[in-house]
C-alpha positions as CSV (number, residue, x, y, z in Angstrom):
1,M,126.4,101.8,88.8
2,R,122.9,100.9,88.3
3,R,120.3,103.8,89.3
4,G,117.9,102.8,91.3
5,I,114.3,103.9,91.8
6,V,113.5,106.1,94.2
7,A,110.2,105.8,96.2
8,V,108.9,109.2,97.1
9,D,107.4,109.9,100.0
10,P,103.5,111.2,99.5
11,K,103.9,113.2,102.7
12,D,106.9,114.3,101.0
13,S,105.0,115.2,98.2
14,A,93.9,73.3,92.4
15,C,92.1,71.1,95.4
16,F,92.8,71.5,99.0
17,W,91.8,69.9,102.1
18,T,89.5,72.4,103.4
19,I,88.3,75.8,102.8
20,D,90.8,76.7,105.7
21,L,93.4,75.2,104.2
22,I,92.6,77.2,100.4
23,R,92.0,80.6,102.2
24,L,95.8,80.1,104.1
25,V,97.9,78.9,101.1
26,D,95.6,81.3,98.8
27,R,96.3,84.5,100.7
28,P,98.4,86.9,99.1
29,K,101.6,88.0,100.2
30,V,102.3,91.3,100.3
31,E,105.8,93.2,100.2
32,I,103.7,96.0,102.6
33,S,100.7,96.0,105.5
34,M,98.2,97.9,102.8
35,R,96.4,97.2,99.3
36,I,96.6,101.0,97.3
37,Q,93.1,101.5,97.3
38,A,91.0,103.4,94.9
39,E,90.8,107.6,95.5
40,Q,94.4,106.7,97.5
41,R,97.1,109.4,96.1
42,A,98.9,107.1,94.6
43,P,102.7,106.7,95.7
44,D,105.3,108.9,93.7
45,F,108.3,107.7,92.3
46,Q,111.9,108.8,90.3
47,A,113.6,105.7,87.9
48,V,115.0,105.6,84.8
49,D,113.5,103.5,82.1
50,V,115.0,100.5,80.5
51,F,116.8,103.1,77.8
52,G,118.1,105.9,80.6
53,S,115.0,107.9,80.3
54,P,113.6,109.6,83.5
55,V,110.5,108.5,84.4
56,S,108.3,109.9,87.4
57,L,104.7,110.0,88.3
58,Q,104.8,113.8,88.8
59,A,106.2,114.1,85.4
60,L,102.9,112.8,84.4
61,Q,100.8,114.4,86.4
62,G,97.9,116.2,84.1
63,R,97.4,113.3,82.7
64,M,95.6,109.4,83.4
65,V,98.4,106.8,83.9
66,L,98.1,103.4,83.8
67,L,101.2,102.2,86.0
68,S,101.1,98.5,85.3
69,F,103.4,95.8,87.4
70,Y,104.6,92.7,85.8
71,R,106.7,89.5,86.6
72,Y,109.6,88.6,84.7
73,A,110.7,89.7,81.1
74,S,110.8,86.7,79.7
75,C,107.3,85.7,81.6
76,P,105.1,85.0,78.2
77,L,102.6,85.9,79.6
78,C,103.6,89.5,81.2
79,N,105.1,90.2,77.5
80,L,101.9,88.8,75.8
81,R,99.6,92.0,77.5
82,V,103.0,94.4,76.7
83,R,101.7,93.5,73.3
84,D,98.2,94.5,73.6
85,L,98.4,97.2,75.4
86,R,100.8,98.4,72.5
87,E,98.1,97.7,70.2
88,A,95.6,99.5,72.2
89,A,98.1,102.7,73.0
90,P,97.2,105.1,69.9
91,G,93.2,105.1,71.4
92,L,94.8,105.3,75.0
93,A,96.9,108.6,74.0
94,A,94.2,109.9,72.2
95,A,92.3,109.7,75.0
96,G,95.3,111.4,77.2
97,V,96.3,108.2,78.7
98,A,100.3,107.7,79.6
99,M,101.5,104.3,80.4
100,V,104.3,103.1,82.5
101,G,104.8,99.4,82.9
102,V,107.7,97.6,85.6
103,F,109.4,94.3,85.4
104,Q,111.0,92.5,88.8
105,S,113.9,92.0,86.0
106,D,117.0,94.1,85.0
107,A,117.2,96.5,82.6
108,A,119.5,94.6,79.9
109,S,117.3,91.9,80.4
110,I,114.2,93.9,79.6
111,R,115.9,95.0,76.6
112,R,116.0,91.3,75.6
113,H,112.4,90.4,75.6
114,A,109.4,93.1,76.1
115,G,111.9,96.1,74.8
116,R,112.5,94.3,71.7
117,M,109.3,95.2,70.3
118,P,108.9,99.0,69.6
119,L,106.9,100.9,72.4
120,P,105.0,103.8,73.0
121,F,105.8,103.9,76.5
122,P,108.5,103.1,78.9
123,L,109.3,99.7,80.4
124,V,111.0,100.3,83.9
125,A,113.5,97.9,85.3
126,D,112.8,97.4,89.7
127,P,114.9,94.4,90.7
128,D,115.0,95.4,93.8
129,M,111.5,95.3,94.4
130,V,111.4,99.4,95.6
131,L,107.7,100.1,93.3
132,Y,106.5,96.4,94.1
133,R,106.8,97.4,97.6
134,S,105.3,100.7,97.3
135,Y,102.4,99.5,95.5
136,A,101.8,96.5,97.7
137,V,102.3,94.4,94.8
138,E,101.4,90.2,95.7
139,R,102.5,87.0,95.6
140,S,100.6,83.8,95.5
141,W,101.4,80.4,94.8
142,V,97.6,79.7,94.0
143,A,97.5,82.0,91.2
144,M,99.9,80.2,89.0
145,L,97.7,76.9,88.7
146,R,94.4,78.7,87.8
147,W,92.4,77.5,84.8
148,P,92.9,81.1,83.3
149,T,96.6,81.2,84.2
150,L,97.2,77.8,82.0
151,V,94.7,79.1,79.2
152,A,96.8,82.4,78.5
153,A,100.1,80.5,78.6
154,V,98.6,78.5,75.2
155,R,97.9,81.8,74.3
156,A,101.3,83.3,74.5
157,L,103.4,80.2,73.4
158,A,101.3,80.5,69.9
159,A,101.8,83.9,69.6
160,G,105.6,83.3,69.9
161,F,106.8,84.0,73.5
162,L,108.5,81.7,74.7
163,P,109.9,81.2,78.7
164,G,113.4,82.6,79.4
165,R,115.3,82.8,82.6
166,I,113.6,83.5,85.7
167,D,114.3,86.9,88.2
168,G,112.8,87.7,91.2
169,P,109.5,85.7,92.8
170,V,108.2,83.3,90.4
171,D,104.9,83.9,92.1
172,R,104.7,87.4,91.7
173,T,100.8,88.5,90.3
174,P,100.1,91.6,87.8
175,A,98.2,94.8,89.5
176,D,97.5,97.9,87.2
177,F,96.7,101.1,88.8
178,L,95.0,104.0,86.6
179,I,95.4,107.2,88.5
180,G,94.1,110.4,88.0
181,P,95.4,113.9,86.9
182,D,95.4,114.8,90.1
183,G,97.9,111.5,90.9
184,R,94.5,109.9,92.6
185,V,93.8,106.0,91.9
186,V,90.9,106.1,90.3
187,L,91.3,102.2,89.6
188,A,93.5,99.7,91.4
189,H,93.5,96.4,90.3
190,Y,95.4,93.1,91.7
191,G,95.5,89.8,89.7
192,R,94.4,87.2,91.0
193,H,96.0,84.6,88.2
194,L,99.1,85.5,86.4
195,D,96.7,86.8,83.2
196,D,94.7,89.0,85.2
197,H,95.3,92.4,84.6
198,L,92.9,95.7,84.2
199,P,90.7,95.1,81.8
200,L,90.6,97.4,78.8
201,D,87.0,98.1,78.6
202,A,87.1,98.9,82.1
203,I,90.0,101.6,81.5
204,Q,87.7,103.5,78.5
205,A,84.5,103.1,81.0
206,A,86.9,104.9,83.7
207,L,87.8,107.3,81.1
208,A,84.5,108.0,80.4
209,T,83.6,108.9,83.9
210,P,84.6,112.5,84.8
211,V,87.4,112.4,87.7
212,P,86.1,114.5,90.3
213,R,88.1,117.3,91.6
214,P,88.8,118.1,95.0
215,V,86.8,121.3,96.4
216,L,89.7,123.6,97.9
217,A,87.7,125.8,100.8
218,G,87.0,129.4,100.4
């Protein structure tokens, strides 16, 4: 039996004919009504990674966390980003950042693709989209046709990342959340195209800025 993900309630712990048509077609599809915002408490969760080890946001409190949402396991653009984060991992770890990646594929599929790379951070399978809904990760057909997506696809293919089986919504767009040691969101980034992740220099800039701590009444 596949172990599910539990989202923890924070209370408990191309050209178109007209501009109006562009707005209608390009309106992101969200799984819940509101995007996650900076300074909001990040939705907690309890899961296991693709090798069976437990992963939870609560267990990472006290550290900065980069939580990244990808598309399906064989997505060339997603695997290119995972590779880039693997290369950046030593510097991020030295700065106290933990990373967690989430895919909309099952664990076996992730192990065949991104999971084949030796990674210093866990990958979580979320085929039921529990975390995608909790973090309001979006979908957009127009994002698939944007020029940066096509450019990045060429880069990914040149790097040897070939497409395979599609699991889940093909129009899924990526999202990244940099979460502070206190569990609050420092940066929330919703991708406008399929290669639109939170830039590494934006992460470094945020790490260089002191994270405000809540002031407790005396």
